[in-house]
C-alpha positions in Angstrom: 13.5 -127.9 -49.1 14.2 -131.2 -50.9 15.3 -134.1 -48.6 16.0 -137.8 -48.7 17.2 -140.7 -46.5 15.4 -139.3 -43.4 15.8 -141.4 -40.3 15.6 -141.1 -36.5 19.0 -142.0 -35.3 18.4 -141.3 -31.5 15.3 -141.1 -29.2 16.0 -139.4 -25.9 14.3 -138.3 -22.8 14.0 -134.7 -23.9 15.1 -134.7 -27.6 15.3 -136.9 -30.6 18.0 -136.7 -33.5 17.0 -137.0 -37.1 19.6 -137.4 -39.9 18.7 -136.5 -43.5 20.3 -135.6 -46.8 19.3 -132.0 -47.9 19.7 -130.6 -51.3 21.6 -127.3 -51.0 21.0 -125.1 -54.2 23.2 -126.4 -57.0 25.9 -127.6 -54.7 24.3 -131.0 -54.2 23.3 -133.4 -51.3 24.7 -132.7 -47.8 23.9 -134.7 -44.7 22.4 -132.9 -41.7 21.5 -134.0 -38.2 18.7 -132.1 -36.6 17.9 -132.1 -32.9 14.2 -132.5 -32.6 12.5 -130.8 -29.6 8.8 -130.1 -28.9 9.4 -126.5 -28.2 9.0 -124.3 -25.0 7.3 -121.3 -23.5 9.1 -118.8 -21.3 7.7 -115.9 -19.4 9.2 -112.5 -18.1 7.3 -111.6 -14.9 7.1 -107.8 -14.4 5.8 -106.6 -11.0 3.9 -103.4 -10.5 7.1 -101.6 -9.2 8.9 -102.5 -12.6 11.0 -105.2 -11.1 11.3 -108.5 -12.8 11.6 -112.0 -11.3 14.2 -114.3 -12.9 15.4 -117.6 -11.7 18.9 -118.9 -11.1 18.9 -122.4 -12.2 21.6 -125.2 -12.4 22.3 -126.0 -16.1 24.5 -129.1 -16.4 25.2 -128.3 -20.2 26.5 -124.9 -19.2 28.3 -126.6 -16.1 26.9 -123.5 -14.0 23.9 -121.8 -12.5 22.3 -119.5 -15.2 20.1 -116.4 -14.5 17.1 -116.9 -16.9 13.3 -116.8 -17.4 10.9 -119.3 -15.9 10.3 -121.7 -18.7 9.6 -125.2 -19.7 8.9 -127.7 -22.5 5.6 -127.9 -24.3 3.6 -130.9 -23.8 2.3 -132.4 -27.2 -0.2 -130.0 -28.7 -0.1 -127.8 -25.7 -1.0 -124.1 -26.1 2.3 -122.1 -25.4 0.3 -119.5 -23.3 -0.9 -122.2 -21.0 2.5 -123.7 -20.7 4.0 -120.3 -19.9 1.4 -119.8 -17.1 2.1 -123.3 -15.8 5.8 -122.8 -15.7 5.5 -119.3 -14.0 3.5 -120.9 -11.0 5.7 -124.0 -10.8 9.1 -122.2 -10.8 8.2 -119.0 -9.1 4.9 -119.4 -7.4 3.6 -116.3 -9.3 0.3 -116.2 -11.2 -0.2 -113.6 -14.0 -3.3 -111.6 -14.6 -2.2 -111.1 -18.2 0.3 -112.8 -20.5 1.4 -110.6 -23.4 3.1 -112.4 -26.3 6.7 -111.3 -27.1 7.0 -113.5 -30.2 9.1 -116.6 -30.7 12.7 -117.5 -30.6 14.7 -120.0 -32.6 17.1 -121.0 -29.9 19.8 -122.6 -32.2 18.5 -123.0 -35.8 21.7 -124.6 -37.1 21.1 -127.8 -35.1 17.8 -127.5 -33.2 14.2 -127.2 -34.5 13.1 -125.9 -31.0 10.8 -122.8 -31.1 10.4 -121.0 -27.7 7.3 -118.8 -27.2 8.1 -115.7 -25.2 5.6 -113.9 -22.9 5.4 -110.9 -20.6 3.5 -111.4 -17.4 1.6 -108.6 -15.8 -0.9 -108.4 -12.8 1.2 -110.7 -10.6 0.1 -112.4 -7.4 2.4 -114.4 -5.3 1.8 -118.0 -4.3 3.9 -121.1 -3.6 6.4 -122.4 -6.1 6.4 -126.2 -6.9 9.5 -126.9 -9.0 10.1 -130.4 -10.4 12.4 -132.6 -8.3 15.1 -132.4 -10.9 15.2 -128.6 -10.8 17.6 -126.6 -8.6 15.9 -123.1 -8.7 16.1 -119.9 -6.7 14.0 -116.8 -7.6 15.9 -113.4 -8.1 13.9 -110.2 -8.2 15.7 -107.1 -9.6 14.9 -103.9 -11.3 14.1 -104.3 -14.9 16.8 -101.7 -15.9 19.4 -103.9 -14.0 18.3 -107.1 -15.7 18.4 -105.4 -19.1 21.9 -104.2 -18.3 23.0 -107.6 -17.4 21.6 -109.0 -20.6 23.5 -106.2 -22.6 26.8 -106.5 -20.7 26.9 -110.4 -20.9 26.2 -111.2 -17.2 22.9 -112.9 -18.5 24.0 -115.3 -21.2 20.8 -117.3 -21.8 19.4 -116.4 -25.2 15.6 -116.6 -24.3 16.2 -114.3 -21.5 18.1 -111.8 -23.3 15.5 -111.7 -26.2 12.6 -111.3 -23.7 14.3 -108.5 -21.9 15.1 -106.6 -25.1 11.6 -107.2 -26.5 9.9 -106.2 -23.3 11.2 -102.7 -23.6 8.4 -101.6 -26.0 5.9 -102.6 -23.4 7.6 -101.1 -20.4 8.7 -97.6 -21.7 
């Protein structure tokens, strides 16, 4: 990709915005703004009985509470698997005996460079959750088939959660 005139035009608490001109084939130069994000890790905890734990979390950008996977931002150079394990404990109190990779997700590649690393958690033990002060979270445990149905029929709208539920099928069948 050929670029020019790259500049950071915004530095925020969670994201930065970079503006640049990009050569698009034979059409010429076009200005793009890219939201830069350090990436994240998300985990689908699956219990021995086949149920899953999701979280209901306030999402001001959606102006609602969403049902989604425990997840969080990666620290600089952090191993996504370690981030997934950390977020699982913080948000649900669950510790995983094993984390199985479910691949990555580009959350919105038209504007974001964010990559979310997805994991399936097995061998769960319950402890105490310790969410961040700014998080409004409640755990919701439900059968996997019900959660998958909610992803399919639109009651779950979070992309990382839908993706993980669909990808987990091959591990749970």
